[in-house]
C-alpha positions as a Markdown table, in Angstrom:
| # | Residue | x | y | z |
|---|---|---|---|---|
| 1 | Met | 0.0 | 0.0 | 0.0 |
| 2 | Ser | 1.3 | 3.4 | -0.9 |
| 3 | Val | 1.2 | 5.9 | 2.0 |
| 4 | Asp | -0.4 | 8.4 | -0.4 |
| 5 | Gln | -3.4 | 6.2 | -0.9 |
| 6 | Pro | -6.5 | 7.2 | 1.1 |
| 7 | Arg | -7.5 | 4.3 | 3.4 |
| 8 | Val | -11.1 | 3.2 | 3.4 |
| 9 | Leu | -12.7 | 0.7 | 5.9 |
| 10 | Val | -15.6 | -1.2 | 4.5 |
| 11 | Val | -17.9 | -2.7 | 7.2 |
| 12 | Glu | -20.5 | -5.0 | 5.6 |
| 13 | Asp | -21.8 | -8.4 | 6.9 |
| 14 | Glu | -22.9 | -9.6 | 3.4 |
| 15 | Pro | -19.7 | -11.1 | 1.8 |
| 16 | Ala | -20.8 | -10.4 | -1.8 |
| 17 | Gln | -21.7 | -6.8 | -1.2 |
| 18 | Arg | -18.5 | -6.3 | 0.9 |
| 19 | Glu | -16.3 | -7.6 | -2.0 |
| 20 | Val | -18.1 | -5.5 | -4.7 |
| 21 | Leu | -17.6 | -2.4 | -2.6 |
| 22 | Ala | -14.0 | -3.2 | -1.9 |
| 23 | Tyr | -13.3 | -4.0 | -5.6 |
| 24 | Asn | -14.8 | -0.7 | -6.8 |
| 25 | Leu | -12.9 | 1.3 | -4.1 |
| 26 | Glu | -9.6 | -0.4 | -5.0 |
| 27 | Ala | -10.3 | 0.3 | -8.7 |
| 28 | Glu | -10.6 | 4.0 | -7.8 |
| 29 | Gly | -7.2 | 3.9 | -6.1 |
| 30 | Phe | -8.2 | 3.5 | -2.5 |
| 31 | Ala | -6.5 | 1.2 | 0.0 |
| 32 | Val | -9.3 | -1.0 | 1.4 |
| 33 | Ser | -9.7 | -2.8 | 4.7 |
| 34 | Arg | -12.6 | -5.1 | 5.3 |
| 35 | Ala | -14.7 | -5.8 | 8.4 |
| 36 | Lys | -17.5 | -8.4 | 8.5 |
| 37 | Asn | -19.2 | -7.1 | 11.6 |
| 38 | Gly | -19.2 | -4.1 | 14.0 |
| 39 | Glu | -16.9 | -5.7 | 16.6 |
| 40 | Glu | -14.2 | -6.3 | 14.0 |
| 41 | Ala | -14.7 | -2.8 | 12.6 |
| 42 | Leu | -13.9 | -1.2 | 16.0 |
| 43 | Leu | -10.9 | -3.4 | 16.5 |
| 44 | Leu | -9.5 | -2.4 | 13.0 |
| 45 | Val | -10.1 | 1.3 | 13.7 |
| 46 | Asn | -8.2 | 1.0 | 17.0 |
| 47 | Glu | -5.3 | -0.8 | 15.3 |
| 48 | Asp | -5.0 | 1.5 | 12.2 |
| 49 | Ala | -7.5 | 4.4 | 11.9 |
| 50 | Pro | -8.7 | 4.7 | 8.3 |
| 51 | Asp | -9.3 | 8.0 | 6.5 |
| 52 | Ile | -13.0 | 7.1 | 5.9 |
| 53 | Ile | -15.5 | 4.4 | 6.9 |
| 54 | Val | -18.3 | 3.0 | 4.7 |
| 55 | Leu | -20.6 | 1.4 | 7.3 |
| 56 | Asp | -23.6 | -0.9 | 6.8 |
| 57 | Trp | -26.5 | -0.1 | 9.3 |
| 58 | Met | -28.1 | -3.6 | 9.5 |
| 59 | Met | -25.6 | -6.0 | 11.1 |
| 60 | Pro | -26.1 | -8.7 | 13.7 |
| 61 | Asn | -25.0 | -8.1 | 17.3 |
| 62 | Leu | -23.5 | -4.6 | 16.9 |
| 63 | Ser | -25.4 | -2.5 | 14.4 |
| 64 | Gly | -23.8 | 0.2 | 12.3 |
| 65 | Ile | -25.7 | 2.9 | 14.2 |
| 66 | Glu | -24.0 | 1.7 | 17.5 |
| 67 | Val | -20.6 | 1.4 | 15.8 |
| 68 | Cys | -21.0 | 5.0 | 14.5 |
| 69 | Arg | -22.1 | 6.2 | 18.0 |
| 70 | Arg | -19.1 | 4.7 | 19.7 |
| 71 | Leu | -16.7 | 6.2 | 17.1 |
| 72 | Lys | -18.2 | 9.7 | 17.3 |
| 73 | Ile | -18.0 | 9.9 | 21.1 |
| 74 | Arg | -14.3 | 9.2 | 21.2 |
| 75 | Pro | -12.1 | 12.3 | 20.5 |
| 76 | Glu | -9.4 | 10.2 | 18.6 |
| 77 | Thr | -12.0 | 8.7 | 16.2 |
| 78 | Arg | -14.8 | 11.3 | 15.9 |
| 79 | Gly | -13.1 | 13.1 | 13.0 |
| 80 | Ile | -13.2 | 10.0 | 10.8 |
| 81 | Pro | -16.0 | 10.5 | 8.2 |
| 82 | Val | -18.6 | 7.8 | 8.2 |
| 83 | Ile | -20.9 | 7.0 | 5.2 |
| 84 | Met | -23.8 | 5.0 | 6.4 |
| 85 | Leu | -25.4 | 2.4 | 4.0 |
| 86 | Ser | -28.9 | 1.3 | 4.7 |
| 87 | Ala | -32.0 | -0.3 | 3.1 |
| 88 | Arg | -34.0 | 2.0 | 5.3 |
| 89 | Ser | -35.2 | 4.8 | 3.0 |
| 90 | Glu | -37.6 | 6.6 | 5.4 |
| 91 | Glu | -36.7 | 10.2 | 6.3 |
| 92 | Val | -36.9 | 9.4 | 10.0 |
| 93 | Asp | -34.2 | 6.7 | 9.5 |
| 94 | Lys | -31.9 | 9.0 | 7.6 |
| 95 | Val | -32.3 | 11.6 | 10.3 |
| 96 | Arg | -31.5 | 9.0 | 13.0 |
| 97 | Gly | -28.4 | 8.0 | 11.2 |
| 98 | Leu | -27.2 | 11.6 | 10.7 |
| 99 | Glu | -28.0 | 12.5 | 14.3 |
| 100 | Thr | -25.9 | 9.5 | 15.5 |
| 101 | Gly | -22.9 | 11.2 | 13.8 |
| 102 | Ala | -22.9 | 9.8 | 10.3 |
| 103 | Asp | -21.4 | 12.3 | 7.8 |
| 104 | Asp | -23.5 | 10.9 | 4.9 |
| 105 | Tyr | -26.3 | 8.5 | 4.4 |
| 106 | Val | -26.8 | 6.3 | 1.2 |
| 107 | Val | -29.9 | 4.2 | 0.6 |
| 108 | Lys | -29.6 | 0.7 | -0.8 |
| 109 | Pro | -29.7 | -0.2 | -3.6 |
| 110 | Tyr | -27.2 | 2.5 | -4.5 |
| 111 | Ser | -25.3 | 3.6 | -7.5 |
| 112 | Val | -21.6 | 2.6 | -7.2 |
| 113 | Ile | -20.7 | 5.7 | -9.1 |
| 114 | Glu | -22.6 | 8.0 | -6.7 |
| 115 | Leu | -21.1 | 6.2 | -3.7 |
| 116 | Met | -17.6 | 6.7 | -5.1 |
| 117 | Ala | -18.4 | 10.4 | -5.6 |
| 118 | Arg | -19.6 | 10.7 | -2.0 |
| 119 | Val | -16.4 | 9.0 | -0.7 |
| 120 | Arg | -14.3 | 11.4 | -2.6 |
| 121 | Ser | -16.4 | 14.3 | -1.3 |
| 122 | Gln | -15.8 | 13.3 | 2.3 |
| 123 | Leu | -12.1 | 12.8 | 1.7 |
| 124 | Arg | -11.8 | 16.2 | 0.1 |
| 125 | Arg | -12.9 | 17.6 | 3.4 |
| 126 | Val | -10.5 | 15.7 | 5.7 |
| 127 | Arg | -7.5 | 14.8 | 3.4 |
| 128 | Pro | -7.7 | 17.1 | 0.4 |
| 129 | Ser | -4.2 | 16.2 | -0.9 |
| 130 | Thr | -5.3 | 12.6 | -1.6 |
| 131 | Val | -7.9 | 13.7 | -4.1 |
| 132 | Gly | -5.6 | 16.1 | -6.0 |
| 133 | Gln | -6.6 | 19.3 | -4.3 |
| 134 | Arg | -4.5 | 22.5 | -4.4 |
| 135 | Leu | -3.5 | 23.5 | -0.9 |
| 136 | Glu | -2.4 | 27.0 | 0.2 |
| 137 | Phe | -0.9 | 28.4 | 3.4 |
| 138 | Asp | 0.5 | 31.9 | 3.5 |
| 139 | Asp | 2.7 | 32.2 | 0.4 |
| 140 | Ile | 3.1 | 28.4 | 0.0 |
| 141 | Val | 1.1 | 26.6 | -2.7 |
| 142 | Leu | 1.0 | 22.8 | -3.0 |
| 143 | Asp | -0.5 | 21.2 | -6.0 |
| 144 | Ala | -1.2 | 17.6 | -5.0 |
| 145 | Glu | -2.1 | 16.5 | -8.6 |
| 146 | Thr | 1.2 | 17.7 | -10.2 |
| 147 | His | 3.3 | 17.2 | -7.1 |
| 148 | Lys | 4.6 | 20.7 | -7.3 |
| 149 | Val | 5.2 | 23.2 | -4.5 |
| 150 | Met | 5.8 | 27.0 | -4.9 |
| 151 | Arg | 6.6 | 29.6 | -2.4 |
| 152 | Gly | 6.2 | 33.2 | -3.4 |
| 153 | Gln | 6.0 | 32.2 | -7.1 |
| 154 | Ile | 9.3 | 30.3 | -6.9 |
| 155 | Asp | 9.5 | 26.5 | -7.3 |
| 156 | Val | 10.4 | 24.5 | -4.2 |
| 157 | Lys | 12.2 | 21.3 | -4.9 |
| 158 | Leu | 11.1 | 18.6 | -2.5 |
| 159 | Gly | 11.8 | 14.9 | -2.2 |
| 160 | Pro | 8.8 | 12.5 | -2.0 |
| 161 | Thr | 9.0 | 12.2 | 1.8 |
| 162 | Glu | 9.3 | 16.0 | 2.3 |
| 163 | Phe | 6.4 | 16.5 | -0.1 |
| 164 | Arg | 4.2 | 14.1 | 2.0 |
| 165 | Leu | 5.3 | 15.8 | 5.2 |
| 166 | Leu | 4.3 | 19.2 | 3.8 |
| 167 | Ser | 1.0 | 17.8 | 2.5 |
| 168 | Thr | 0.2 | 16.5 | 5.9 |
| 169 | Phe | 0.9 | 19.8 | 7.5 |
| 170 | Met | -1.0 | 21.8 | 5.0 |
| 171 | Glu | -4.1 | 19.7 | 5.3 |
| 172 | Lys | -4.4 | 20.9 | 8.9 |
| 173 | Pro | -2.4 | 24.1 | 9.5 |
| 174 | Gly | -1.9 | 24.7 | 13.2 |
| 175 | Arg | -2.4 | 21.1 | 14.2 |
| 176 | Val | 0.5 | 19.6 | 16.3 |
| 177 | Trp | 1.7 | 16.3 | 14.9 |
| 178 | Ser | 3.7 | 14.0 | 17.1 |
| 179 | Arg | 6.7 | 12.2 | 15.6 |
| 180 | Glu | 4.7 | 8.9 | 15.9 |
| 181 | Gln | 1.7 | 10.3 | 14.0 |
| 182 | Leu | 3.9 | 11.7 | 11.3 |
| 183 | Leu | 5.6 | 8.3 | 10.9 |
| 184 | Asp | 2.3 | 6.6 | 10.6 |
| 185 | Arg | 0.9 | 9.1 | 8.1 |
| 186 | Val | 4.0 | 9.7 | 6.0 |
| 187 | Trp | 6.0 | 6.5 | 6.1 |
| 188 | Gly | 3.2 | 4.0 | 6.8 |
| 189 | Arg | 2.5 | 1.8 | 9.8 |
| 190 | Asp | 4.1 | -1.3 | 8.2 |
| 191 | Ile | 7.5 | 0.3 | 7.9 |
| 192 | Tyr | 9.9 | 0.5 | 10.8 |
| 193 | Val | 11.6 | 3.9 | 10.9 |
| 194 | Asp | 13.2 | 5.5 | 13.9 |
| 195 | Thr | 11.5 | 8.7 | 15.1 |
| 196 | Arg | 14.8 | 10.6 | 14.7 |
| 197 | Thr | 14.3 | 10.1 | 11.0 |
| 198 | Val | 11.3 | 12.5 | 11.2 |
| 199 | Asp | 13.6 | 15.2 | 12.6 |
| 200 | Val | 16.0 | 14.7 | 9.7 |
| 201 | His | 13.3 | 15.1 | 7.1 |
| 202 | Ile | 11.8 | 18.0 | 8.9 |
| 203 | Gly | 15.2 | 19.7 | 8.7 |
| 204 | Arg | 15.3 | 19.0 | 4.9 |
| 205 | Leu | 11.8 | 20.4 | 4.5 |
| 206 | Arg | 12.7 | 23.6 | 6.4 |
| 207 | Lys | 15.8 | 24.1 | 4.4 |
| 208 | Ala | 14.0 | 23.7 | 1.1 |
| 209 | Leu | 11.2 | 26.1 | 2.1 |
| 210 | Thr | 13.5 | 28.8 | 3.3 |
| 211 | Arg | 16.2 | 28.4 | 0.5 |
| 212 | Asn | 14.9 | 31.5 | -1.4 |
| 213 | Gly | 14.0 | 33.6 | 1.6 |
| 214 | Gly | 11.0 | 33.7 | 3.9 |
| 215 | Gly | 10.6 | 32.6 | 7.5 |
| 216 | Asp | 10.5 | 29.0 | 8.6 |
| 217 | Pro | 6.8 | 28.1 | 8.6 |
| 218 | Val | 7.3 | 24.8 | 10.5 |
| 219 | Arg | 7.0 | 25.2 | 14.3 |
| 220 | Thr | 8.7 | 22.9 | 16.8 |
| 221 | Val | 6.4 | 22.2 | 19.8 |
| 222 | Arg | 8.7 | 21.1 | 22.6 |
| 223 | Gly | 7.7 | 17.7 | 24.0 |
| 224 | Ser | 4.9 | 17.3 | 21.4 |
| 225 | Gly | 6.1 | 17.4 | 17.8 |
| 226 | Tyr | 5.7 | 19.8 | 14.9 |
| 227 | Ala | 3.1 | 22.1 | 13.4 |
| 228 | Leu | 2.7 | 24.4 | 10.4 |
| 229 | Gly | 2.2 | 28.0 | 11.5 |
């Protein structure tokens, strides 16, 4: 899995529907994890939080509504977008799903094309760089589609790791990222890299961003990590 790939967790107890969903998401360039019930979904989220969750409402034991409720009351998972899938088409059911915390509600049977568009729409909100968005912060412009960075109309040459670091920072300016969080987001959870490696690449990023003048936009937060601005 490329660390640039948006990660989608599909939670569906019907094997055929689960695989159709996963197949179409993978064809769109997403990295897909699968859960066959609510309990497995919560375990997977705790182990490796996805960027977005596609969640079936009607599942035995732990329903999608309950899974969504548990995710949205926890600070560390409440920001993960949840798209609820349900055969319930009544307005009262849709309202209940959204009030529980679902970010979107799709009625079965659904159009795969529409569902993919809704997934991209939610990702555009939480991880804009993964869907080719142009990001801006002060005089820095990052074009995720062309992998180009400019500062004050001057090209900034970045290696792939520094580009991913800057993308992460620019998606959420002001947010403080720990070294462990940056390792997970930029290098991937399956790769062992020492946390000191983060400091080395932060240094390279700073050097590249200030090469042609301008202040250092990357802030060191003592004891916590790094932030942009």
